[in-house]
C-alpha positions in Angstrom: 98.8 88.3 140.4 101.5 85.6 140.4 103.9 85.6 137.5 103.8 82.6 135.3 107.3 82.6 133.8 110.9 83.2 134.8 114.0 83.9 132.6 114.7 80.1 132.7 111.2 79.0 131.8 109.8 81.5 129.3 109.3 79.9 125.9 111.9 80.7 123.3 110.1 80.4 120.0 111.6 83.1 117.7 114.4 81.2 116.1 116.3 84.5 116.3 117.8 86.2 119.3 116.0 89.5 118.6 112.6 87.8 118.3 113.1 85.9 121.6 114.1 89.3 123.1 111.0 91.0 121.8 108.9 88.1 123.2 110.5 88.0 126.7 107.1 89.3 127.8 103.7 88.6 126.3 101.7 91.6 124.9 98.1 92.7 124.8 96.4 93.7 121.6 97.2 97.3 122.5 100.9 96.4 122.7 101.1 96.6 126.5 103.2 94.1 128.4 101.4 91.6 130.5 102.9 91.7 133.9 102.3 88.1 134.9 104.0 86.9 131.7 107.2 89.0 132.2 110.4 87.1 131.7 112.7 90.0 132.7 111.3 91.6 135.8 114.5 93.2 137.1 118.2 93.8 136.3 119.2 90.5 137.8 116.7 88.6 135.6 118.1 90.5 132.6 121.5 88.9 133.3 119.9 85.5 133.8 117.9 85.7 130.5 121.1 86.7 128.7 123.0 83.8 130.1 120.3 81.4 129.0 120.8 82.8 125.4 124.6 82.5 125.8 125.2 86.3 126.4 127.4 86.9 129.4 127.3 90.5 130.6 128.1 92.8 133.5 125.6 93.7 136.1 123.0 96.1 134.7 121.5 99.0 136.8 117.9 100.3 136.8 118.6 102.8 134.1 119.9 100.1 131.7 116.8 98.0 132.5 114.6 100.9 131.4 116.5 101.1 128.1 116.0 97.4 127.7 112.3 97.8 128.1 112.2 100.7 125.7 114.1 98.8 123.0 112.0 95.6 123.6 108.8 97.6 123.0 110.2 99.2 119.9 111.2 95.8 118.5 107.8 94.3 119.3 106.0 97.2 117.5 108.4 96.9 114.5 108.1 93.2 114.1 104.3 93.2 114.6 103.9 95.9 111.9 106.1 93.9 109.5 104.1 90.8 110.1 100.9 92.7 109.2 102.6 94.1 106.1 102.4 97.6 107.6 105.1 100.3 108.1 106.7 100.2 111.5 106.0 103.2 113.7 108.7 105.9 113.1 109.3 106.2 116.9 110.1 102.4 117.1 112.6 102.6 114.2 114.2 105.6 115.7 114.7 103.8 119.0 116.2 100.8 117.3 118.5 103.0 115.2 119.7 104.9 118.2 120.5 101.8 120.2 122.2 100.3 117.2 124.4 103.4 116.8 125.3 103.2 120.6 126.1 99.5 120.2 128.3 100.0 117.1 130.2 102.9 118.8 131.0 100.7 121.8 131.8 97.5 119.9 134.9 95.9 118.5 134.9 94.1 115.2 136.1 90.5 115.9 136.5 87.3 113.9 134.2 84.4 115.0 133.7 81.1 113.2 135.1 82.4 109.9 133.0 85.6 110.0 133.3 89.1 111.4 130.9 90.5 113.9 130.4 93.2 116.5 131.1 92.2 120.0 131.6 93.7 123.5 133.5 92.7 126.6 131.7 90.2 128.8 131.9 92.8 131.6 129.8 95.3 129.5 126.4 95.8 131.3 124.8 96.8 128.0 125.8 93.6 126.2 122.4 91.9 126.2 120.7 95.0 124.7 123.5 95.6 122.2 123.5 92.0 121.0 119.7 92.1 120.6 119.5 95.3 118.7 122.3 94.3 116.3 120.5 91.1 115.5 117.2 93.1 115.1 118.7 95.4 112.5 120.2 92.5 110.6 116.8 90.8 110.5 114.9 94.0 109.4 117.4 94.7 106.6 117.2 91.1 105.5 113.4 91.4 105.3 113.7 94.7 103.4 116.0 93.1 100.8 113.7 90.2 100.5 110.7 92.5 99.8 112.5 94.7 97.3 111.2 94.3 93.7 113.3 92.3 91.4 115.0 94.0 88.3 113.3 93.0 85.0 115.3 90.5 83.0 115.7 90.8 79.2 114.2 87.3 78.6 113.0 84.4 80.9 115.1 81.3 81.1 113.7 78.3 79.2 113.4 76.5 82.5 113.2 79.1 85.2 114.1 78.2 88.7 111.1 77.9 91.0 110.4 81.0 93.1 112.5 80.9 96.3 110.5 80.3 99.4 110.3 83.1 101.9 111.1 82.4 105.5 108.0 83.3 107.5 108.3 85.7 110.4 108.5 83.3 113.4 105.7 82.9 115.9 104.0 84.8 117.5 104.1 87.3 114.8 102.6 84.9 112.2 99.1 86.2 111.5 96.2 83.9 111.6 92.5 84.2 112.6 91.9 86.3 115.6 89.2 87.7 117.8 89.3 91.4 118.6 88.4 92.9 121.9 84.8 92.0 122.7 82.3 92.4 125.5 79.2 90.5 124.5 76.1 90.5 126.7 74.7 87.5 128.5 76.2 84.1 129.3 78.8 83.0 126.7 79.7 79.3 126.5 82.4 78.2 123.9 84.5 75.4 122.7 88.0 75.8 121.2 89.1 73.1 118.7 92.3 72.7 116.7 95.3 74.6 117.7 96.1 76.0 121.1 95.2 79.7 121.7 95.2 82.3 124.5 92.2 84.2 125.6 93.2 87.6 127.1 91.1 89.7 129.5 91.3 93.4 130.2 89.2 95.4 132.7 86.1 97.2 131.4 85.8 100.1 131.0 89.4 100.1 129.7 92.0 102.7 130.8 95.7 102.5 130.0 96.7 102.9 133.7 95.0 99.5 134.3 97.4 97.6 132.1 98.9 95.6 135.0 95.4 94.0 135.5 95.5 92.4 132.1 95.9 88.6 132.1 95.6 85.6 129.8 94.5 82.0 130.0 95.6 79.2 127.7 92.9 77.4 125.6 94.1 73.9 125.0 92.5 71.9 122.1 89.0 70.7 123.0 88.7 73.3 125.8 85.3 74.3 126.9 84.6 77.6 128.8 81.7 79.7 130.1 81.9 83.5 130.4 79.2 84.9 132.7 78.5 87.5 135.3 81.6 89.5 136.3 83.6 88.0 133.4 81.0 89.3 131.0 80.3 92.8 132.4 83.6 93.7 134.1 86.0 92.4 131.5 86.6 92.5 127.8 88.2 89.5 126.1 90.2 88.9 122.9 92.1 86.0 121.2 95.5 87.0 119.6 96.6 85.5 116.2 97.4 81.8 116.3 99.9 79.9 114.2 97.9 76.7 114.0 94.4 76.3 112.4 91.8 76.8 115.1 88.0 76.5 115.2 85.8 78.3 117.7 82.3 77.2 118.5 80.4 79.9 120.4 76.9 79.7 121.8 75.2 83.0 121.9 71.7 83.9 123.2 69.2 84.2 120.3 67.0 87.3 120.1 63.3 86.9 121.1 60.8 86.6 118.3 60.0 89.9 116.7 63.3 91.6 117.9 65.4 91.0 114.8 67.0 94.0 113.1 65.6 95.2 109.7 66.6 92.7 107.1 67.2 89.8 109.5 65.0 86.8 109.7 
């Protein structure tokens, strides 16, 4: 299948470097990368993606690219778990911590715009990965502090300040209505209203080794679609969480008279 994005065209929507890094590929509901929506397909594209984000670096090799993929998956799993108010997988946190330790050991502490930060020479091939993991740890720690219970106060203020607003975890980790993996029988027409969504397809029966066959289509507002024949029997479909309010009208085949389940009328 033909790729739909490049390092220069993939959407940046995280508002944080680490979130854009985690979303440099689109993911299935099973947390598998979708090949046609891969924004960093090789070591050269890693450098191009970094330059787009203002991160100059030395040329990375194949081994560094594999480390980038491993860190990106760990960050995706961690942020997705946090968005669902779940504990991130230990393996993901271990990978993030290990890469952060590697980045810290190779960094210099430099002043920048009145603040101090870790940085690396522009010739460092690991600079994109290091910059992303340091930002990820900073974001995860900020979330942990924000979620920590407040200490009880001896008495409330007569005019207490309003509760501070929390910054939402940026898209696409904002959780909204979703459709899980489904493989309904018969012809399935539908209409998608409201916000834009993506409908993802994976082969049926599903096997992890078929991940590269997974693909997605965009459902614009007021889109109409019909799933039938091979799309119904040979593929499962799902709709990931959306940030905008969305309404789905689905037309399903009614059961014949006398075939209702017990309790149904």
